[in-house]
N, C-alpha and C positions, 0 to 999 in steps of 0.2 A: 504494500500500500504506500509506503513512504517512497520507495524507489519510483513508483508510478507518478507520484506527486512531483518529485524532482525532475523526472524525465519529461513529463507531458503537461503538467499544470503550471509550470513556471515557478514552482516553489524554490526559493533560493537558499534556505538554511533550515536547520532542525527546529529552531524557535518558531519560525513561520509555519512549519508543518504542525507542530504541537499546538499552536494557537488556533488552528483551523478546526471548526466544529465538524461533526460528521455530516450535518446537513450541507454545509458549505463545500466539503469535499465531494459529496454526492452531486451537488449542482455543478461544480467545476468539472467533474468527470463526465457528466452528461454533455456539457458544453464541448468538451474535448472530442467526444465521439460524434457529435453533430458537426463539428469542424471537419472531422475525417470524412463524413458523408459529403460535405460540400467539396472537399478536395477531390474525392473520388468522382464526384459528378463532373468537375472540370476536366479531369483526365479522360473520363468516358465521353464527354462532349467532343473533345479533340479527336478521340479515336472514331467516334461516330461520323464526324465530318470527313475524316480521312477515308473511311470505308464507304461513305455515302456515294462517292464518285467512282468507286471501284466494285463493290460487292453487289452482284445482281443475281436474280434467279430467273428461270424461264429460258427461252431460246435466245440465240444471238439476235434474231430478227425482232423479237419482242421482249427485251429484258425488263425486269421489274426490280426495284430496290429490295434487297434482302430485309432491311429494317425500314419500313416506311416512315416511322416516327422515332424520335429520340427515346421516348418512353418504352418503345418495344425493344430497344437496345439496352437501356439502363433505366430502371425505375427508381429514381432518387427519393421520391415521395415514400415508397414502400420501405426503403432503407432507413429513412428518417423516422418513420413510424415505428419500426422495430426497435430503434434506439430509445425513443421516447417511452415506449411500452415498458421497457426494462427499468426506467428510472421514475416514472410517474404512475403512481398506483391507480389513479382514476382517469388515466389518459384515454380519450376516445378519438379515433382518427377522424379527420375532417372529411366531409363528403367529397367525393371526386368531382372535380369541375372539368369541363371541357376546355382544354388549353388551345384556344384558337391560334395563338401566336406560334406555338410549336408545330401545329399541323400546317399552318401557312408556310413556315420555314422549310419543313420537310417537302411540301409540294413544290416550292420554288427550287429546291436542290434537285428534286426529281425532274422537273421540267427543264432545268438547265442541262442536266445530264442527257436528256432526250435530244434537246436541240443540238448540243455539242456532238453527240454521236451521229445525228443526221447530217450535220455540216461536214464532219470528217468523212462520212461515206460519200458525200457529193464532191468532196475535195475543195470545198469553199473556204474562204478565209473568215467568214462571219458576216 
């Protein structure tokens, strides 16, 4: 517990650790894990964008993106809810909302990929 506090919670010395209440330790630990979820989301977003222009399913003539939305690739909401359930006794997940922005971004990436492939087949410059 003490090593975790030094390594991950920014605790600088034993006095600081000993003055920390169990409630404060728990809250800081939850915040640490939520920061981890945020960091993994950033890494997965980069990976998603990298694969979005490459990974397809279907035929060469009619390729479709393997992951049409970022959430189908990495569900950060689910990861965050799992962390919060462990630390908050009465935690209830928020209702899922339709993320129009993410869907629009995925469609734009998909449309760009289609246009790009069409132009390269035609041999055009754009």
